[in-house]
N, C-alpha and C positions, 0 to 999 in steps of 0.2 A: 754466790753472793759476794759483793765487793764492799769493803769498808774503807773509807778514806777520811782522813782527818787533816785539815790544814791548820798548822800551828802558827799563829801570828804572835810573834814575840813583841814585848813592849819596846817602846823607843829607847834607844841607848843614850844615856846622859854623857856629857863630855868627860866625866870622871871614869867611865868604863874604858878599859884598854882595848877590847875587841868588840866589833859589832856582831850582833846576833842576826842570823838570816832565817827566813821562813823555811819550813819543811812540810812535806806531806807524807804521812804514814799510810801505807796501803796494805791490805790483806785480801788475798783472793782465795776462793774456795775451789776454783778450777783453772787449769792451764789456759783454757780458751779466753779467760777474762784478763790475763796478764798484759798482753800486748796493748789492747785498747786502753786499759786502766793506766799503764805507764805513759802512753802517748798523751792522754788527757792531763795527767799530772805535770808532765814536762811542759806542755803547752801553757798551762796555768802559770808556771814559774818563769817561763820565757817572758811573759808580759812584765813581771816584777823585775827580772834581771835587766830588761831593756831600759828601764827608767834610769838606772844608775850606771849601767855599762861597766860595772866593777867586778863582776864575777860570773862564773858559768854554773852549770848544773851537774850535780853528782847523784847518780842513781845507785843505791846500795841494796843488794840482796842480803837480807838478814838471815833468812832460812827459806825453804820452799814455801812460796805463797805470801811471803812477808817482805815488803820493800819500804825504803825511805827515799824520797826524791827531795833534794835540798839544794838551795843556792850555796855555793862553796867558793870561797875566795882563792883556794888552791887550784881551781879550774879556770882557765882563761875565758874571758867573756866571749860568747858566741859558740862555745863548745859544751858538749855533754859527755861526761865520763861515766863509766860503769865500774862498780866495785862489788866484790863478794866478801862479806864479813866472815872472818875466820871463826 
């Protein structure tokens, strides 16, 4: 079973110092689900990233079966980086 949650953050007001970016939290119950699930999440965020061309995508493995896929301004536009949380 795959669980995915797209977090849509509220619009940032001019008073806010940093913009918030959307992320997708994923949890997989089997290794077979991971590849397709991550591909789908990245494809979803590519559409959002392309609108502003301001950031890339960061895929973070939180622990086995648990991932976060997020737009991240530290990642150059058009690129996807992978990270393993310590």
